[in-house]
C-alpha positions, -999 to 999 in steps of 0.1 A, spaced: 262 -641 30 301 -640 20 306 -654 -15 342 -660 -8 358 -663 27 396 -669 28 408 -673 63 446 -675 74 453 -694 42 489 -704 36 502 -726 7 536 -741 2 545 -758 -31 562 -792 -30 597 -776 -33 591 -757 -2 582 -723 -17 557 -706 6 534 -688 -21 508 -677 4 514 -666 40 483 -661 62 460 -646 38 425 -632 50 401 -621 24 363 -618 24 345 -611 -10 308 -603 -9 281 -615 -34 281 -593 -65 314 -576 -57 340 -567 -83 376 -572 -71 409 -568 -88 440 -586 -74 472 -569 -84 509 -576 -78 541 -586 -95 548 -622 -107 554 -644 -78 533 -624 -54 507 -652 -49 478 -639 -70 474 -670 -93 479 -693 -64 453 -676 -42 426 -678 -70 433 -715 -77 422 -721 -42 387 -709 -51 378 -738 -73 399 -765 -57 427 -767 -81 450 -760 -51 442 -768 -15 455 -748 14 484 -760 35 470 -741 64 437 -722 68 403 -724 53 386 -715 21 347 -711 21 325 -706 -9 290 -694 -1 297 -704 35 308 -739 28 343 -752 35 357 -765 1 379 -790 19 368 -825 5 347 -810 -23 356 -822 -57 368 -798 -84 338 -807 -106 314 -797 -79 331 -764 -73 331 -757 -112 294 -751 -109 301 -722 -85 334 -708 -95 343 -703 -132 380 -697 -137 396 -684 -170 432 -693 -171 458 -666 -179 470 -689 -209 441 -699 -230 460 -727 -245 461 -745 -211 423 -744 -211 412 -750 -248 412 -786 -261 382 -790 -284 382 -792 -323 356 -766 -327 347 -733 -311 312 -742 -303 323 -776 -288 347 -758 -265 321 -734 -252 296 -763 -248 318 -784 -228 313 -767 -193 276 -763 -194 272 -799 -208 291 -811 -178 266 -794 -156 238 -813 -172 225 -790 -199 213 -804 -233 193 -795 -263 180 -760 -270 191 -746 -237 227 -757 -242 227 -743 -278 212 -710 -265 239 -707 -238 267 -713 -264 253 -688 -289 248 -661 -262 284 -666 -248 299 -664 -283 279 -634 -291 291 -616 -260 327 -621 -267 324 -613 -304 329 -648 -317 294 -656 -330 307 -660 -365 336 -683 -355 314 -712 -340 326 -739 -365 362 -728 -366 391 -747 -350 401 -728 -319 437 -729 -329 429 -711 -361 421 -681 -340 446 -656 -329 458 -653 -293 436 -625 -283 404 -644 -298 415 -676 -280 415 -656 -248 380 -644 -256 369 -680 -263 382 -691 -230 361 -663 -214 330 -675 -233 336 -711 -221 331 -698 -185 304 -674 -193 283 -703 -208 284 -720 -174 268 -690 -157 286 -695 -124 278 -671 -96 315 -665 -92 338 -657 -122 375 -654 -120 395 -638 -149 433 -643 -149 448 -615 -168 418 -611 -193 433 -581 -211 466 -597 -221 469 -596 -259 437 -575 -264 437 -542 -283 416 -512 -271 384 -528 -285 391 -560 -268 398 -544 -235 365 -524 -238 347 -557 -245 363 -574 -214 352 -543 -194 317 -544 -206 316 -582 -198 327 -575 -162 300 -547 -160 273 -570 -173 282 -598 -148 282 -573 -120 249 -560 -131 235 -596 -128 247 -598 -93 276 -621 -99 309 -619 -82 338 -611 -105 374 -614 -95 404 -606 -118 441 -608 -117 457 -580 -136 490 -563 -144 469 -535 -161 466 -509 -134 443 -487 -156 419 -517 -163 418 -526 -126 412 -490 -114 385 -482 -140 366 -515 -140 366 -529 -105 352 -514 -73 378 -529 -50 415 -535 -54 437 -558 -34 475 -556 -36 496 -587 -30 533 -590 -22 553 -620 -11 522 -641 -4 504 -615 17 478 -587 12 494 -553 17 466 -530 6 429 -535 3 403 -508 -7 386 -489 -34 408 -479 -64 406 -443 -51 420 -454 -18 445 -479 -31 459 -456 -58 459 -425 -36 493 -407 -35 497 -416 1 500 -452 -9 524 -447 -37 555 -457 -15 537 -489 -5 530 -496 -42 566 -489 -51 576 -514 -25 557 -541 -45 572 -528 -78 539 -514 -90 530 -480 -103 498 -462 -99 478 -458 -133 485 -428 -154 451 -413 -144 460 -415 -107 493 -398 -113 477 -370 -134 448 -367 -111 470 -362 -81 491 -335 -99 460 -316 -108 443 -321 -74 413 -341 -87 419 -374 -69 434 -407 -78 405 -419 -100 395 -388 -120 367 -388 -145 373 -375 -180 352 -344 -172 372 -336 -140 405 -338 -159 393 -315 -187 380 -290 -160 413 -291 -141 434 -288 -172 413 -258 -184 416 -241 -150 454 -246 -150 457 -232 -185 468 -267 -199 
């Protein structure tokens, strides 16, 4: 079974801008996938097709083998949870706990189970002590985590995170990375859009590069960020993560471990 199957998908906005141009992409259950590319490459347009916020001008999107054409957004929300890039486009409630409860409540949860889902999601993102606060009293980075908690509470089999590390400090990035790992361990499919090349390379097993509405590279982080692909990345105005550049220079590959870097530096007298 393929969790997400995107076949020859194209999309044009009302002004005629062709944001997607014949995209083919299959994502398996439990897979972790990072979609990278510069602004305007089609990343956000693509993922908004997964929960029906956008419908393809051409082509087909299937979720768990079912064509989403004609399916309501509310129905798709039970399968695909999308965390927006800007949390302020997603948050609307007057209390943190109410915000997190909204999604699972719409899925029919009530009582103790609903309360448990909310408490667990807030604990995971580090907001357990803020349950009764107004979301807009939180800083931007914490509102971003709140938006993630709102989707986590729904326990959708597919989770899409749009720029989840924006505004996060090192501890926040580590928390997001742990969330992705936990979701993957549960067998859920996790897709992210990210400008953070290091986060993409270190956290996800597969990386897709988009440019001008098309997929130009698709593979493991080691493959995508290998030195042979640096010219292709440059054409999309992307740079490989620092670890890839250092690893290539030391001859330890494009996704070196800390131990391999230390060993290579020691051998070179660095």
